[in-house]
Structure formats: C-alpha cells, structure tokens
N, C-alpha and C positions, 0 to 999 in steps of 0.2 A: 466591604462585605464580600465574602466568597460566593461565587456563583454555585447554585445548587446543581446545575447540570449545564451542558454545552448547547442545549437546544435553545432556539429562539423562535419567536412567532413572526419575525419580520422576514420577508423575502430578501434574499441576498442578491446584491448586484452582480452583474457579470464579472467574474473574478480576474479576467484577463482581456487583453486586446489582441486583435489579430485573428488569424485563422484558427478555427477550432480543431482539436485533434480527433477528427471523426473520419469515417469512411476510408478512402484511399490513403490519407495521410497517417491515420492510425495503423493501417496495415503496413505501410512503408516503415514507420517507426518500429513496429514489432519486429520486422526483419532486421533492421539495423542493430537493435539492442539484443538480439537473440543470443549472441556469444559474448555477453558482458564479462570481461576478465576479472572484475572485482567481486562478483557474486559469491564465489567460493570462500574467499577470505571473510566476507561479512557473515555468511552463514556459519562458518566455524567459530567466529568470535561470539555470535549470539548464542550458539550452542554451549559454549564454555561458560557464559555468564548467566543465562536465564535458566531457572529451574523448570522442570517438567510441569505442565499445567498452566504456564504463563499465557496471557493473552496479549497478542501483538496486533497493532493497528498500523498498516502501511497506507499512508496518504498519497494519493496520486500514483498507484502502482503501475499504471500503464498496462502493458500486456501481462503483468503478474509474475514475472520471472522470479523476483526475490521472494515474494510471498509463497510461491509454489515450492521453491527450493527449501524454504523454512518449514513448510508443511510436510515435506518428504522426511524430515527428521522424525515426525510422528509424535512429538510430545508437546506441541503448542497449538493453541487455538488462534487462527489467523483471520483477520478481516482486512479487506482492501476497500478503500473509498476513493472513487475517481469521478471526476466531473464529465468524462467522456463516456457516452453510452457505448460507442464502439469498443473502447478499451475494456469496459466491464464485460461485454459479450466475448471478446477475444480471450480475456483472462479466465472467464468461466469455462470456455471451451478447452483451453490449455490445461486447466486444473483437472478437468474431467479426463482428458487424454492421459495426464500424468497419474491418475488414480488417487488424487489427494482431495481433501476437503478444505476449501478456502471459501469464505463468505465474501465474495466480491459484490459491492454495492455501488449503485449510481448515487452520487451526492456531492455536495459542495463542502470543501474544507472550511469555509468561513461560516457554515451553518450545519455543523456535524449533528447527526441524530443519535449521539451516544451520551450516556450519563458520565459525569466526572468519575475518575477512578475506574473506568470500565476496562482499562488496559494497563498492563505492566510495562509496556514499551510501545512508543509511537515512533514510526519512521517518518520524518518530515519529507515533504516533497522537495525536489531539487534537481530533477532531470539528470544530467550527467554527473552531478556532484552528490547524488542521493546516498551512495554507499559511504562516502566520507561523513556526511551528516548523520547517517544511521550509526556509524561507529562512534561519533561524538555523543550522540544521545545515550549510548550504552555506558559511556564513561561518566555520565551525570552532568 
C-alpha cells in the first residue's frame, strides 16, 4: 500500500552517532566546503534538465551552497532540510546575503514534513559525494 505522505507521528531516533555538526564544527565545515569545485557542473546539469517552476529538495544541505547556487538561476523553488540547527542558520544567512529565496528548514530526513510528490527533484545527502548522487538522481 503506497504511503499517503512522508509524515509520521513517531519521533525519529538520533540518525547518526558521533559529534553533531553544530556550532564551531558547522562553521569549520562551512569554510572547508565554500569553494566546492563540483557545484558549477551540478548547477549547469540541473538547469539543462529541469523546467522552470520545478521544486527541488536538498536533504542535508549543510551551509546551503548548492541550494543557493540553484536559487540564483531564478526559476526553481528550493527547500533545504538539515538536522543541524547551526547549518540551517548559516544557510539562511548565506541565502539572504546572496539575495535569493531558499526555504531552509530544521528537520530530520527520516521524518520529513513533506507530502509525497511535493518535489520534482530530491538531492540525497552524502557529504563529499553529494554532487555525484545529485547527478545520478537527475538521470533517474
């Protein structure tokens, strides 16, 4: 039986072990990823494939660099969902500084607050391999 939506009423367990990407760690990661060499290629590929008006969900956007670059194109609605409150705040600030509208939200990917079929494209999380995973999701 297909799920009517992605929402659940059960609290999600902590999705990872180890140190949370909060505070100084999130700031460090933001600086490390600032000049990601793969972003331009991913943005161009998305722009070639997705029509104007498409909705994109980026799961675990971290500081929001990919979502912000996609928003600069000006033809997509972008949402970012991250479990790190620090990353959500950083990404919101960076989007404002870039003059783009991206809806960065705090939340857990295992308990997403979105209805099924809310997005035309979803970028899976994957840290350093996110760009490759994003490209694969474009290919179907």
